[in-house]
C-alpha positions as CSV (number, residue, x, y, z in Angstrom):
1,M,150.8,92.3,44.2
2,N,154.2,92.6,44.4
3,G,154.3,95.9,44.6
4,R,152.5,95.8,47.4
5,I,154.1,93.6,49.6
6,F,157.8,95.3,48.9
7,D,156.1,98.9,49.6
8,L,157.4,101.0,52.5
9,N,154.9,100.6,54.2
10,G,153.5,97.0,53.2
11,P,154.5,93.8,55.6
12,F,157.0,92.4,54.7
13,F,158.7,96.0,55.7
14,G,156.3,95.8,58.7
15,F,157.9,93.0,59.2
16,L,160.9,93.6,59.5
17,D,160.7,96.9,61.5
18,R,159.0,94.7,64.1
19,L,161.6,92.6,63.4
20,S,164.5,95.2,63.9
21,D,162.5,96.3,67.4
22,L,162.5,92.9,69.6
23,I,166.3,92.5,67.9
24,I,166.8,95.8,69.5
25,L,164.4,95.3,72.9
26,N,166.3,92.1,73.5
27,V,169.3,93.5,73.2
28,I,168.7,96.1,76.0
29,F,166.4,93.4,78.5
30,I,170.0,91.2,78.7
31,I,172.3,94.2,78.9
32,C,170.2,95.8,81.9
33,C,170.2,91.8,83.7
34,F,173.5,91.7,84.1
35,P,173.5,93.2,87.8
36,V,171.6,90.8,88.4
37,F,169.0,92.6,90.7
38,T,167.6,94.2,88.1
39,V,166.4,91.6,86.7
40,G,162.6,92.1,88.0
41,A,162.3,95.6,86.3
42,S,164.4,94.1,83.8
43,L,161.2,91.8,83.2
44,S,158.5,93.8,84.1
45,A,160.1,97.2,81.7
46,L,159.9,93.6,78.7
47,S,156.5,93.0,79.4
48,A,155.0,96.6,79.4
49,V,157.0,97.4,75.9
50,T,155.7,93.8,74.2
51,R,151.8,94.2,75.4
52,K,151.9,97.4,73.8
53,M,153.2,95.6,70.4
54,A,151.1,93.2,71.3
55,A,147.7,95.8,71.6
56,K,149.2,97.4,68.8
57,E,149.9,100.6,70.8
58,D,153.9,101.0,69.2
59,G,155.6,103.3,70.7
60,Y,159.5,104.0,70.9
61,V,161.4,100.9,71.9
62,V,164.5,101.8,74.1
63,K,162.8,105.5,75.3
64,G,159.7,103.1,76.3
65,F,162.0,100.6,77.8
66,F,163.6,102.9,80.2
67,R,160.6,104.6,81.0
68,Y,158.8,101.5,82.4
69,F,162.2,100.3,83.7
70,R,162.2,103.5,86.3
71,Q,158.8,103.5,87.2
72,N,158.7,99.8,88.6
73,F,161.9,99.2,89.1
74,R,161.5,99.6,93.4
75,Q,158.3,97.3,93.2
76,A,160.1,94.7,90.5
77,T,163.1,94.5,91.9
78,V,161.8,93.8,95.5
79,I,159.1,91.2,94.2
80,W,162.4,89.1,92.3
81,L,164.4,89.0,95.0
82,I,161.8,87.6,97.3
83,M,160.9,85.1,93.6
84,M,165.2,85.1,93.6
85,F,164.9,83.7,97.4
86,F,162.6,81.0,96.7
87,G,164.0,80.0,93.5
88,M,167.2,79.2,95.3
89,F,165.0,77.4,98.1
90,F,163.6,75.2,95.8
91,A,167.4,74.6,94.0
92,L,168.9,73.9,97.4
93,D,165.5,70.5,98.6
94,F,165.8,69.6,95.0
95,K,169.6,68.9,95.4
96,I,169.3,68.2,98.8
97,L,166.7,65.0,97.7
98,S,167.8,64.3,95.0
99,G,170.6,62.5,96.9
100,S,168.7,61.6,99.0
101,G,167.9,58.0,97.8
102,Q,164.7,55.8,97.9
103,G,161.4,55.3,99.9
104,A,158.2,56.3,100.9
105,V,158.6,60.0,103.0
106,L,161.2,61.2,100.5
107,T,158.9,60.1,97.6
108,V,156.1,62.1,99.2
109,A,158.3,64.8,99.9
110,R,159.5,65.0,96.2
111,M,155.7,65.1,95.4
112,I,154.7,68.1,97.8
113,L,158.0,69.8,96.8
114,V,157.3,69.4,92.8
115,A,153.8,70.8,93.8
116,L,154.8,73.9,96.0
117,F,157.7,74.6,92.4
118,M,154.9,74.2,90.2
119,V,152.6,77.2,91.8
120,Y,155.9,79.2,93.0
121,F,156.2,79.0,88.7
122,F,152.6,80.1,88.3
123,E,153.8,82.7,89.8
124,F,156.7,83.5,87.8
125,L,155.6,83.7,84.2
126,Y,152.3,86.0,86.0
127,V,153.8,88.5,89.0
128,F,155.8,91.2,86.4
129,P,153.8,91.1,83.5
130,L,150.7,91.8,85.8
131,L,153.3,94.5,87.6
132,A,154.0,95.7,84.5
133,R,150.3,96.5,83.1
134,F,148.2,97.8,87.2
135,D,149.1,99.4,89.6
136,N,149.0,97.9,92.7
137,S,150.8,97.2,96.4
138,I,153.8,94.6,95.9
139,I,151.3,91.6,98.7
140,N,148.1,92.5,96.0
141,T,150.2,91.9,92.5
142,M,151.9,88.5,94.3
143,R,148.0,87.7,95.6
144,N,147.0,88.6,92.2
145,A,149.4,86.5,89.9
146,L,148.5,83.5,92.0
147,L,145.0,84.1,91.9
148,L,145.1,84.8,88.0
149,S,147.1,81.6,87.2
150,V,145.1,79.3,88.6
151,K,141.8,80.6,87.8
152,N,143.0,79.9,83.8
153,L,144.8,77.0,84.3
154,P,144.9,76.4,80.7
155,W,146.3,79.7,79.4
156,T,148.4,79.1,82.3
157,I,150.4,75.7,80.9
158,I,150.1,77.4,77.6
159,L,152.1,79.8,78.6
160,S,154.1,77.6,81.1
161,L,154.9,75.1,77.7
162,L,156.4,78.7,76.1
163,A,158.7,79.8,78.9
164,V,160.3,76.2,79.3
165,I,160.3,74.2,75.4
166,P,162.5,77.0,74.1
167,Y,165.1,76.8,77.0
168,I,164.5,73.0,76.8
169,A,165.3,72.8,72.7
170,L,168.4,75.8,74.0
171,Y,170.0,73.0,76.2
172,Y,170.3,70.5,73.6
173,Y,171.4,72.6,70.6
174,I,172.6,75.4,72.5
175,R,175.2,75.6,69.1
176,F,172.9,77.0,67.2
177,I,169.5,78.3,69.5
178,M,172.4,80.2,71.6
179,P,172.5,82.7,68.6
180,V,168.6,82.5,67.9
181,F,167.8,83.7,72.0
182,V,170.7,86.9,71.9
183,L,168.9,88.4,69.0
184,G,165.8,87.8,69.9
185,G,164.9,84.8,71.8
186,F,163.5,86.5,75.0
187,S,161.7,89.5,73.8
188,I,159.4,86.9,71.2
189,I,158.6,84.6,73.4
190,S,157.4,87.7,75.8
191,L,155.8,89.6,73.1
192,V,153.7,86.1,72.5
193,S,152.8,85.7,75.6
194,S,151.8,89.4,75.9
195,Y,148.9,88.5,73.2
196,I,147.9,86.0,76.0
197,F,148.2,88.4,78.9
198,N,145.9,90.9,76.9
199,R,143.4,88.4,76.4
200,L,143.9,88.2,79.9
201,F,143.5,91.0,82.0
202,A,141.1,92.4,79.4
203,P,138.4,91.7,82.1
204,L,140.5,93.5,85.0
205,I,140.7,96.9,83.0
206,K,137.0,96.5,82.1
207,E,136.7,96.3,85.8
208,Q,139.1,99.3,87.1
């Protein structure tokens, strides 16, 4: 039994191989996000590589990442700039409303803003994985991302928790969590999410 576990083709070395791929992928992703305007292309490439990992269609991590990075660069950058603009809009509005005191009108305004932000967040969760999987126009990709997020609301909630909980942990335990994020946090979150996205996208692939 032990001989099989520590065999070069066994589960132990298979786990180490997958872990090393995730670490390499995470480092490349972080580096490629530094110019800021390339975040969208990086997210799209990350989603594409982890999707293949989840589907057991593994290839070369570095080569695959940069291939998808170039392939989706234009559309991913436009989508990222749109999402970044609305993100700044929400951040500014939340800041203004948080310092505006109390009152019925302000309470309603905050509730509306939170609801709109949730729509924005759901869109953000789906749009880059969708772009990485299907060839479509920017408008259709963004529209389909929103429709899919609402149609699959229970899964969307799970994806939201996968995306948010690690950052909450990072905020409160930054000294312990930061090394994990640097080594593999983003790629691990993307890989776990990819198992869900592969399931959600399967009916769309059959339709095509």
